[in-house]
C-alpha positions as CSV (number, residue, x, y, z in Angstrom):
1,M,-81.2,156.6,202.7
2,R,-80.5,154.2,199.8
3,T,-80.8,156.3,196.7
4,A,-79.1,156.5,193.3
5,S,-79.4,158.7,190.2
6,I,-77.9,157.3,187.0
7,T,-77.8,158.8,183.5
8,R,-76.8,156.8,180.4
9,K,-76.6,158.1,176.8
10,T,-76.0,156.0,173.7
11,N,-76.7,156.5,170.0
12,E,-80.1,154.7,170.6
13,T,-81.3,156.0,174.0
14,E,-80.8,158.7,176.6
15,I,-82.1,157.6,180.0
16,T,-82.1,159.0,183.5
17,V,-83.2,156.9,186.5
18,N,-83.7,158.1,190.1
19,L,-84.3,155.3,192.6
20,N,-85.1,155.4,196.3
21,L,-85.3,151.9,197.8
22,D,-86.8,153.4,201.0
23,G,-89.6,155.3,199.3
24,K,-93.3,155.2,199.3
25,G,-94.0,153.6,195.9
26,E,-94.2,156.8,194.0
27,V,-93.4,156.3,190.4
28,K,-93.0,158.6,187.4
29,C,-92.1,156.7,184.2
30,D,-91.9,158.3,180.8
31,S,-90.4,155.5,178.6
32,G,-92.2,156.2,175.4
33,N,-94.5,153.2,175.8
34,G,-97.7,153.4,177.9
35,F,-97.9,149.7,178.8
36,F,-94.3,149.6,179.9
37,D,-94.8,152.7,182.1
38,H,-97.8,150.9,183.7
39,M,-95.6,147.9,184.4
40,I,-92.8,150.0,186.0
41,N,-95.4,151.7,188.1
42,A,-96.6,148.3,189.3
43,L,-93.1,147.2,190.1
44,G,-92.4,150.4,192.1
45,K,-95.7,150.6,193.8
46,H,-95.6,147.0,195.0
47,G,-91.9,147.2,196.0
48,G,-92.4,150.4,197.9
49,F,-89.7,152.1,195.7
50,D,-89.7,155.6,194.5
51,I,-88.7,155.4,190.8
52,E,-88.4,158.2,188.3
53,I,-87.5,157.3,184.7
54,Q,-87.0,159.6,181.7
55,C,-86.2,157.9,178.4
56,K,-85.7,159.3,174.9
57,G,-85.3,156.3,172.7
58,D,-85.3,155.4,169.0
59,T,-88.9,154.2,169.2
60,F,-89.2,154.8,165.4
61,V,-87.2,151.6,165.1
62,D,-89.2,149.8,167.9
63,F,-89.2,149.7,171.7
64,H,-86.4,147.1,172.1
65,H,-83.5,149.5,172.8
66,S,-85.5,151.5,175.3
67,A,-86.8,148.5,177.2
68,E,-83.3,146.9,177.4
69,D,-81.5,150.1,178.3
70,I,-84.0,151.1,181.0
71,G,-83.3,147.6,182.5
72,I,-79.6,148.4,182.4
73,V,-79.9,151.8,184.0
74,L,-82.5,150.8,186.6
75,G,-80.2,147.8,187.4
76,Q,-77.2,150.0,187.8
77,A,-79.2,152.2,190.2
78,F,-80.3,149.2,192.2
79,A,-76.7,147.9,192.4
80,K,-75.6,151.4,193.7
81,C,-78.3,151.4,196.3
82,T,-77.3,147.9,197.5
83,E,-73.5,148.3,197.4
84,D,-73.5,147.9,201.2
85,K,-75.3,144.6,201.7
86,K,-74.8,144.5,205.4
87,G,-78.1,144.0,207.2
88,I,-80.3,143.2,204.2
89,V,-82.4,140.1,204.2
90,R,-80.8,139.3,200.8
91,F,-83.5,136.8,199.6
92,G,-87.0,137.5,198.5
93,T,-89.9,135.4,197.2
94,A,-93.3,136.5,196.0
95,Y,-96.2,134.9,194.4
96,T,-98.7,137.3,192.8
97,P,-102.1,136.4,191.4
98,M,-103.6,138.7,188.8
99,D,-107.1,137.4,188.1
100,E,-106.5,134.0,186.2
101,A,-102.7,134.4,186.1
102,L,-100.2,133.5,188.8
103,A,-96.5,134.4,188.7
104,A,-93.6,134.1,191.1
105,A,-90.3,135.8,191.5
106,Y,-87.3,134.6,193.6
107,I,-84.4,137.0,194.3
108,D,-80.9,136.7,195.8
109,V,-79.1,140.1,196.1
110,S,-75.9,138.1,195.9
111,G,-73.6,140.2,193.7
112,R,-73.8,137.5,191.1
113,S,-75.9,138.2,188.0
114,Y,-78.2,135.5,186.7
115,L,-81.7,135.3,185.2
116,V,-84.0,132.3,184.9
117,F,-87.1,133.2,182.9
118,N,-89.9,130.6,182.6
119,A,-92.9,132.4,181.0
120,E,-94.6,132.3,177.7
121,F,-97.2,134.7,176.5
122,P,-100.4,133.9,174.6
123,T,-100.0,137.0,172.4
124,E,-97.0,138.8,170.8
125,R,-98.2,142.2,171.8
126,V,-100.1,144.1,174.5
127,G,-101.0,147.4,172.8
128,E,-97.8,148.7,171.3
129,F,-95.6,146.6,173.6
130,E,-93.9,143.5,172.3
131,T,-94.2,140.8,175.0
132,Q,-90.7,139.3,174.2
133,L,-89.3,142.5,175.8
134,V,-90.3,141.4,179.2
135,E,-87.5,138.9,179.3
136,E,-85.1,141.4,177.7
137,F,-85.9,144.0,180.3
138,F,-85.4,141.6,183.3
139,R,-82.2,140.2,181.8
140,A,-80.7,143.6,181.5
141,F,-82.0,144.5,185.0
142,A,-80.6,141.4,186.7
143,M,-77.2,141.6,185.0
144,N,-76.7,145.2,186.0
145,A,-78.4,145.0,189.5
146,L,-76.0,142.1,190.3
147,I,-78.8,139.9,191.5
148,T,-80.0,136.3,190.8
149,L,-83.5,136.5,189.6
150,H,-85.8,133.6,188.8
151,I,-89.2,134.3,187.3
152,N,-91.8,131.6,186.9
153,L,-95.3,131.8,185.4
154,M,-97.4,129.2,187.1
155,Y,-100.3,129.7,184.7
156,G,-102.4,132.4,183.0
157,K,-104.4,133.2,179.8
158,N,-104.5,136.9,179.5
159,T,-101.2,138.4,178.4
160,H,-101.7,141.7,180.2
161,H,-102.5,139.9,183.5
162,I,-99.5,137.6,183.1
163,I,-97.0,140.4,182.6
164,E,-98.5,142.5,185.4
165,A,-98.3,139.6,187.8
166,I,-94.6,139.2,186.9
167,F,-93.8,142.8,187.5
168,K,-95.7,142.9,190.8
169,S,-94.0,139.7,191.9
170,V,-90.5,141.1,191.1
171,G,-91.3,144.3,193.0
172,R,-92.6,142.5,196.1
173,A,-89.6,140.0,196.1
174,L,-87.1,142.9,195.7
175,A,-88.7,144.7,198.6
176,Q,-88.3,141.6,200.8
177,S,-84.7,141.1,199.7
178,V,-83.5,144.7,200.6
179,E,-85.4,144.9,203.9
180,K,-83.0,145.8,206.7
181,K,-82.7,143.5,209.7
182,G,-79.7,144.2,211.9
183,D,-76.2,144.7,210.6
184,I,-75.0,141.1,209.7
185,L,-73.9,140.3,206.2
186,L,-75.7,137.1,205.3
187,S,-72.9,135.2,203.6
188,T,-70.9,132.2,204.8
189,K,-68.0,133.7,202.7
190,G,-68.1,136.9,204.7
191,V,-68.4,139.0,201.5
192,L,-71.0,139.5,198.7
């Protein structure tokens, strides 16, 4: 079973993440921000990953440190779960509609960290969540997960719908990329 448990403590946050890539989409997230918890739930549910996140952060400042650091720790857990890349499909692509919004995610579990983020949001906030933190979270996640991640918003008007379509797309694309098919390492170099 591909599981990882990571704890990280800084002067700004204390975070524990438990991740099971072969789960049932059961998610418990206590980040300190309800909207962000909802998005992590969408990512895990649509990826079929069991995710448990506990975060104590300096939310009296704002939610930036918590969002970024959760991305770091969740990324580290993902990297640990995918250390042995033998047999995984490696690539994943998902388009997800959410009412009027359509988002896409493309992933390569390559061992090389990269993020392309093409999305703009009509509003600066959804509830208490700052929309600029979506890119910050995914940058931290991709860099620490050791994946190449491209996120493209095709169109959308409602900020909540746009962000939710992005998180669901990433979950679905991640699920495809880590699917096991045989025992071949998909690399012309012979290593990832």
